[in-house]
C-alpha positions, 0 to 999 in steps of 0.5 A, spaced: 236 370 386 232 365 390 235 359 392 230 355 388 232 359 382 239 358 383 238 350 383 234 350 377 240 354 374 245 349 376 241 343 374 241 346 367 248 348 366 250 341 368 245 338 363 248 342 357 255 341 360 259 334 360 265 336 355 261 336 349 259 329 349 253 326 346 250 320 350 246 315 346 240 313 349 238 305 349 232 307 345 237 309 339 241 303 340 235 299 339 233 303 332 240 302 329 239 294 331 233 294 328 235 297 321 241 293 320 236 287 321 231 289 316 237 290 311 239 283 312 232 281 311 231 285 305 238 282 302 236 275 304 229 276 301 232 278 294 237 272 294 231 268 295 227 271 290 233 270 285 233 263 287 226 262 286 226 265 279 232 261 277 228 254 279 222 257 275 226 257 269 229 250 270 222 247 271 220 250 265 226 247 261 225 241 265 217 241 263 219 242 255 224 236 255 219 232 258 214 234 253 219 232 248 220 226 251 213 224 251 212 225 244 218 221 242 215 215 246 209 216 243 212 216 236 216 210 238 210 206 241 206 207 234 212 205 230 212 198 235 205 197 234 205 198 226 211 193 226 207 188 230 201 189 225 206 188 219 209 182 223 203 179 224 201 180 217 207 177 214 207 171 219 200 170 216 202 170 209 208 166 210 203 160 214 198 161 208 204 160 203 207 154 207 200 151 207 199 152 199 206 149 198 204 143 202 198 142 198 202 143 192 207 138 194 201 133 195 198 134 189 205 134 185 206 127 188 199 124 186 200 127 179 207 123 179 204 117 181 198 117 176 203 119 171 207 112 172 200 108 172 197 111 166 195 107 160 195 111 154 191 117 157 194 122 153 190 129 151 192 129 143 193 135 139 187 132 134 182 131 140 175 133 139 175 137 146 181 141 144 177 143 137 171 145 141 175 150 146 172 157 145 178 160 149 182 161 143 176 167 141 177 170 147 181 176 147 188 176 151 187 168 151 191 163 147 191 155 147 197 150 145 198 143 146 204 142 150 206 134 150 200 131 153 197 137 156 194 143 154 196 150 156 191 156 156 195 162 156 192 169 159 196 175 158 198 177 165 197 185 163 190 183 161 189 180 168 193 184 174 196 191 175 203 191 173 207 188 179 201 186 183 196 180 184 190 185 184 186 184 178 184 190 173 178 192 171 175 186 166 180 181 169 175 177 173 171 176 167 176 174 163 178 169 168 171 166 169 170 166 161 176 161 161 174 157 167 167 156 164 170 154 157 175 149 161 169 146 166 165 145 160 170 141 156 174 138 161 169 137 167 174 132 171 181 133 169 186 136 174 188 143 172 194 147 174 194 154 175 201 157 174 204 164 175 209 166 170 213 173 170 219 176 166 226 177 169 225 184 172 226 186 179 220 186 183 222 192 188 217 190 193 217 188 200 211 185 200 213 181 194 221 180 194 222 176 188 219 174 182 217 167 185 213 171 191 209 175 185 208 169 181 205 165 187 201 171 189 198 172 182 196 164 181 193 164 188 189 170 186 186 167 180 185 161 184 181 165 190 177 168 184 175 161 181 173 158 188 169 164 191 165 165 184 164 157 184 167 157 177 171 151 179 171 146 184 177 146 189 179 139 188 180 140 181 185 145 181 192 147 184 197 152 184 204 153 182 209 159 181 215 159 177 217 166 177 221 168 171 224 161 170 220 158 164 219 164 159 216 162 152 220 168 149 226 172 150 226 177 155 231 182 151 225 186 149 219 190 152 214 185 148 218 179 150 217 181 157 210 182 156 209 175 153 212 172 159 208 175 164 202 170 164 198 166 167 197 159 164 191 154 166 194 147 164 190 141 163 193 134 165 190 127 162 189 125 170 182 126 172 180 127 179 177 121 183 170 120 183 166 121 190 
């Protein structure tokens, strides 16, 4: 065997010997470390994905709650707006009623003063003017003498929708017919428009009592006559008695119907000439 061959053989034997131990190379250690790092990164990525899914779910729930809150806020805003509108309307009605009451007190004081000063100025039952009235021939209207005043009674059910100040069909024409006859026979006498109801509860927020309802019906009558120029504003005034002055008992339905009425009251006093 040559010297070169022997050297090669010895080198091979040395490479395969070493008591059976395998020595890792630096490249193998880097590969294992890289695999471990990749596994760690994969675990962290999975955790991040889980957290992101949880956050997405929480965001969806929050968006749903936010949408519900917005709807509730809108409903509350609408209710507040409606309440404000109703308050403005009620305030306007209250101011109008206060103004009407003030005018009524003024006219009542004037009437009281004129009563003290009157000198035999009475409307008597046999007055020719009373006989000339054609109101008694109008369906739903009647005339009677009440001391020194004349009362023209119109059935409330002929004029208004039950429990309201809204005129029924034919109600306006009935008022105009009565007013025309009164205007012709009593052109300068003071005339009161009185609203009367029965004693049934009103069950209405707009008209919480029969006094409110009777005033509203008397005002509706007044407004109709003024708007249609059937009577001058300075000749008439308005008052509401509620159920305080029934003409018959309220124990029956027919009695209640009779007590629901509007009365034109002709006073002896006359309006001042201009």
